[in-house]
N, C-alpha and C positions, 0 to 999 in steps of 0.2 A: 220544683226540680232545682237543685243547686248546680253550681258551675261544673263540679266533677261529674255529676250525673249527666249533664248536658253534653260534656265532652265525650263521656263514655257512649252516649247515644249516637253522636256524630260518627265515632269510630265504628260502632256496631253497624250502623246503617251503611257506611262506606263498604264494609266487608260483605254485608248482606246483598247489596246492590250488584256486587261482582260475583256472587255465589261462592264466596270463600268460606262461609261459616262452616260448611261440612268438613273442611280441613282443619278447623281450629279446635282441636282437642287439647286437653291439658298437657299431655306429653309433648306434643309438637309446639305448643305455645311456649312451654318452659325451655325447650331446645332453642327456639327462635330468640327468646330473650337473651340466652347465653351467646348465641352467634352474633346478634346485633351488638351486644356489649363488647365482644371481641373486636368487632369492626370499629367501635368507638375507641377502644384501646389502641388500635393500630395507628391512630393519628398521633400518638405520643411516642411510638417506637423510635428509638435512636435520636430523640430530640429532648431538650429540656422543656419545661412547661410553657415558658414564654414563647419559645420558637414554635412549638406545636400550635399554640393559639394564633400566632402571627401568620403561619402558613396554612392552617387548616380550620379556621374558625367556622366557616360555613359547613364544612363536612362534619365537624364535631357537633354542631347543632342538629344536623340532619340525622346523624347516627344516634344521638341522644333521643331525638324524637321517635326514631324507630324502636328503641328500647322501651320507651314509655308507651307507645302505641301497643306493642305486644303485651306489656304489663296490664294495660287497660283491657285488652281482649281476654287475657288470662283471667282477670278478675270477673269480667262479664260472663264468660263461659262457666265459671264456677260459682256464680251468684254471690261474689264477695262484695261487701260494701267497702269501697276503697277508703273513704274517710274513717270508718269504724276500725278497719284493720290497722291503718297507720296510727291512729290515736291510741289503740290498744298496745301496739308495739312501742310507741313513745313512752307510755306508762311503764312498761316492763324495762325499757332502757333507763328511765329515771331511777328505778329501784336498783338496777344493776350498776349504774354509773351516777351516783348522787352528785349534786352540786358541791363544789368546793367552797368551804367557808373561809372568810377572811381574804387576805391578799392572794392573788393568783400569780 
């Protein structure tokens, strides 16, 4: 089991131990990802990047963790291999956005 799979199992087991799995359907997981991403974004409202980090670094980390946790749950519930889907998307991105040649 690789690190991503181990982390996914920890998240799955946490949800299962609290009997939350029955609520974790695809639609609600997708909604929760968006809601948590909005909470992450709130940390930057009316502040520049540096000020947001200075004032909200712990909350930024917590909200990012929430987004990632829901992403892992979404992948788990849909039997997606996280490593595979990310690497596949990176290949598509490489074709869509090729490296620049020469001086940048």
